[in-house]
C-alpha positions as CSV (number, residue, x, y, z in Angstrom):
1,M,75.9,66.2,154.8
2,A,78.4,63.5,155.8
3,L,75.9,61.8,158.1
4,R,72.9,59.8,157.2
5,T,70.2,59.2,159.8
6,E,67.2,56.9,159.2
7,T,64.6,56.0,161.8
8,D,62.4,52.9,161.7
9,K,59.2,54.2,163.4
10,E,57.9,50.7,163.9
11,T,60.9,49.4,165.9
12,G,62.1,52.7,167.4
13,V,65.6,52.1,166.1
14,A,67.7,54.8,164.4
15,L,70.5,53.9,162.0
16,V,73.3,56.5,161.9
17,T,75.8,56.1,159.0
18,L,79.1,58.0,158.6
19,D,78.9,58.7,154.9
20,R,82.3,59.7,153.7
21,P,83.4,56.3,152.1
22,A,85.9,58.0,149.8
23,K,87.7,59.2,152.9
24,H,87.3,55.9,154.8
25,N,84.6,57.7,156.8
26,A,87.2,60.0,158.4
27,I,85.7,62.8,160.4
28,D,86.2,66.4,159.5
29,L,84.9,69.3,161.5
30,A,81.5,69.4,159.8
31,T,81.0,65.7,160.4
32,A,82.0,66.1,164.1
33,A,79.4,68.8,164.4
34,E,76.8,66.7,162.7
35,L,77.4,63.8,165.1
36,A,77.1,65.9,168.2
37,A,73.9,67.5,166.9
38,A,72.4,64.0,166.0
39,W,73.1,62.6,169.5
40,R,71.6,65.7,171.2
41,A,68.6,65.6,168.9
42,F,67.9,61.9,169.9
43,R,67.6,63.0,173.5
44,F,64.4,64.8,172.6
45,D,63.0,62.2,170.1
46,D,60.9,59.8,172.1
47,G,60.4,57.8,168.8
48,V,64.1,56.7,169.0
49,R,64.7,54.2,171.7
50,A,68.0,52.6,170.4
51,V,70.6,53.6,167.9
52,V,72.9,51.6,165.5
53,L,76.1,53.4,164.3
54,T,78.0,52.3,161.3
55,G,80.1,53.6,158.3
56,A,79.3,53.6,154.6
57,G,81.1,51.7,151.9
58,G,82.2,48.5,153.7
59,R,85.9,49.4,153.6
60,A,86.0,51.3,156.9
61,F,83.8,52.0,159.9
62,C,85.8,55.1,160.6
63,T,89.5,56.1,160.5
64,G,89.4,58.9,162.9
65,I,90.2,62.6,162.2
66,D,90.5,63.6,158.6
67,R,94.2,64.4,158.1
68,G,93.2,67.3,155.9
69,V,91.6,69.1,158.8
70,A,93.5,72.0,160.4
71,V,92.8,72.3,164.1
72,P,94.5,75.3,165.7
73,Q,96.0,74.6,169.1
74,P,96.7,76.8,172.1
75,S,100.4,77.3,173.0
76,S,99.8,76.1,176.6
77,P,100.9,72.5,177.3
78,Y,98.1,72.2,179.8
79,T,95.3,72.2,177.2
80,I,94.4,70.8,173.8
81,D,91.6,71.4,171.4
82,D,90.3,68.0,170.1
83,P,87.2,68.1,167.9
84,L,86.6,64.4,168.4
85,L,86.0,64.7,172.1
86,A,82.3,65.7,171.5
87,I,81.4,63.2,168.8
88,G,80.2,60.4,171.0
89,P,76.7,59.8,172.5
90,K,77.8,60.0,176.1
91,A,79.7,63.2,175.6
92,N,76.4,64.6,174.4
93,D,74.4,63.3,177.4
94,L,72.6,60.6,175.4
95,W,71.7,57.6,177.5
96,K,69.8,55.6,175.0
97,P,71.6,52.4,173.9
98,V,74.0,52.7,171.0
99,I,75.3,49.6,169.1
100,A,78.3,50.0,166.8
101,A,78.3,47.9,163.6
102,V,81.8,47.6,162.2
103,E,82.7,46.6,158.7
104,G,86.3,47.1,157.5
105,M,88.8,49.2,159.3
106,A,88.2,50.9,162.7
107,C,91.2,52.9,163.8
108,G,92.5,55.9,165.8
109,G,89.7,58.3,166.4
110,A,87.1,55.7,165.7
111,F,87.7,54.5,169.3
112,Y,86.0,57.7,170.5
113,L,82.8,56.3,169.0
114,L,83.4,52.6,169.9
115,G,84.3,53.6,173.4
116,E,81.0,55.3,173.9
117,S,78.8,52.6,172.4
118,E,77.2,50.0,174.6
119,F,78.6,47.1,172.6
120,V,80.2,46.4,169.2
121,I,79.2,43.9,166.5
122,A,81.7,43.3,163.7
123,S,82.1,41.5,160.4
124,E,84.7,38.8,160.4
125,E,86.7,41.0,158.0
126,A,86.8,44.0,160.3
127,T,90.2,45.1,161.7
128,F,91.2,47.4,164.5
129,F,94.4,49.4,165.0
130,D,95.8,52.6,166.4
131,P,98.2,54.5,164.2
132,H,99.2,57.3,166.6
133,T,102.7,56.3,167.7
134,T,103.8,55.6,164.1
135,Y,103.2,59.2,163.3
136,G,104.6,60.7,166.5
137,M,101.4,61.2,168.3
138,V,100.3,60.1,171.8
139,S,97.4,57.7,172.0
140,A,95.7,59.0,175.1
141,F,92.0,59.5,174.6
142,E,91.8,56.4,172.3
143,A,93.8,54.2,174.6
144,I,91.8,55.2,177.6
145,S,88.6,54.4,175.8
146,M,89.8,51.0,174.8
147,A,91.1,50.3,178.3
148,Q,87.5,50.2,179.4
149,R,86.8,47.3,177.0
150,M,90.0,45.3,176.5
151,P,92.6,43.7,178.8
152,F,95.5,45.9,179.6
153,G,98.1,44.0,177.6
154,E,95.9,44.0,174.5
155,V,95.3,47.8,174.7
156,A,99.0,48.5,175.3
157,R,100.0,46.3,172.4
158,M,97.5,47.8,170.0
159,S,98.4,51.4,171.1
160,L,102.1,50.9,170.9
161,M,102.4,48.8,167.7
162,G,100.9,51.6,165.6
163,T,100.4,50.7,161.9
164,A,102.6,47.6,162.1
165,E,99.8,45.5,163.4
166,R,96.1,45.2,163.0
167,V,93.8,43.3,165.4
168,S,91.5,40.9,163.6
169,A,87.8,40.8,164.3
170,R,88.3,37.3,165.8
171,R,91.0,38.5,168.2
172,A,88.8,41.5,169.1
173,Y,86.0,39.1,169.9
174,E,88.3,36.9,172.0
175,T,89.4,39.9,174.1
176,G,86.0,41.5,174.6
177,L,86.1,44.5,172.3
178,V,83.5,42.8,170.0
179,S,80.5,41.0,171.4
180,E,79.4,39.3,168.1
181,L,80.9,38.3,164.8
182,T,79.0,38.1,161.6
183,A,79.6,37.1,158.0
184,P,81.0,39.9,155.8
185,G,78.4,42.5,155.2
186,G,76.2,41.3,158.1
187,A,77.2,43.6,161.0
188,V,74.5,46.2,160.4
189,D,71.7,43.7,160.2
190,A,72.8,41.9,163.3
191,A,73.1,45.2,165.2
192,L,69.6,46.3,164.0
193,R,68.1,43.0,165.3
194,A,69.7,43.5,168.7
195,A,68.7,47.1,168.8
196,A,65.1,46.3,167.9
197,V,64.9,43.8,170.9
198,I,66.3,46.4,173.3
199,A,64.0,49.2,171.9
200,S,61.0,46.9,172.5
201,Y,61.6,47.0,176.3
202,P,60.3,49.8,178.6
203,T,62.4,52.9,177.9
204,G,63.0,54.0,181.5
205,A,64.4,50.6,182.5
206,V,66.6,50.5,179.4
207,Q,68.1,54.0,179.9
208,G,68.5,53.4,183.6
209,T,70.4,50.3,182.9
210,V,72.7,52.1,180.4
211,R,73.3,54.8,183.0
212,A,74.0,52.2,185.7
213,V,76.6,50.3,183.6
214,W,78.4,53.6,182.8
215,S,78.4,54.7,186.4
216,A,80.5,51.6,187.2
217,R,83.3,52.8,185.0
218,E,83.0,56.6,185.1
219,A,85.3,57.4,188.0
220,A,88.4,55.7,186.6
221,R,87.7,56.9,183.1
222,A,87.2,60.5,184.2
223,Q,90.5,60.5,186.1
224,A,92.3,59.1,183.2
225,M,90.7,61.5,180.7
226,A,91.8,64.4,182.8
227,H,95.4,63.5,182.3
228,A,95.0,62.9,178.5
229,P,95.3,66.5,177.2
230,H,98.6,67.1,179.0
231,L,100.1,63.9,177.7
232,V,99.1,64.7,174.2
233,A,100.3,68.3,174.4
234,L,103.7,67.3,175.8
235,G,104.3,64.1,173.8
236,N,103.1,64.9,170.2
237,L,105.5,65.9,167.5
238,P,104.8,69.2,165.8
239,P,102.0,68.9,163.2
240,E,104.4,69.5,160.3
241,R,106.6,66.6,161.4
242,Q,103.5,64.4,161.9
243,D,102.5,65.2,158.3
244,E,106.0,64.3,157.0
245,L,105.8,60.9,158.7
246,F,102.2,60.3,157.4
247,R,103.1,61.2,153.8
248,G,106.3,59.2,153.9
249,R,104.9,55.9,155.1
250,G,101.9,55.5,152.9
251,A,99.9,52.3,153.7
252,G,103.1,50.6,155.0
253,E,103.5,46.9,155.9
254,F,101.4,45.4,158.6
255,R,100.5,42.0,160.0
256,T,97.0,41.0,161.2
257,R,96.8,39.0,164.4
């Protein structure tokens, strides 16, 4: 199992931990299935009233899809199979509040999870970046998710600069992606405290508020997401060329702003 779930029955808060630290908590197909199953199970568990999502090991919250995963694609340019589309709580019809606690790196496909969380709490050492363009891939779903949380120019810069730049936790806080900064190692505890407060309130009111907030953004997001598969299918380099670029660059040089 690549996912750990612990529930505090006293507070009604579940802690979900991506547990692949050796892979920077990258998501393979098994982990994607576990995430979807966990969110759907929470829908039926009245003992869980709020959720905190984090990554194990402290070095990374999540670094997106595991590059070792083979995902066969249809030949049509009008469709794409993306296993990460179903890893978020909202994609699985969960309207209980989810708080993301970020330590270390959060990049690429991690934005599917951050984009479907109610808010994000991060350690001062956390960093955010989107490597897609560096490796010849279109940042579509990720950029659309972040466009719901950050100013246009910040999303555009992060999406286009690829691996050359990382957004510091401080800058993420200043631009609205992060709602609270903590000392290193403190993001989970801060998120659990916030979740416990929310979980102590009447469930119907909390879930109704979550649904209302999402209703305010859903129309624009849905329209943008409808275009994403075509942009990815038409703009991505062939997988073998992506792999060449990925292997050739290694960690690369980057600046943190």
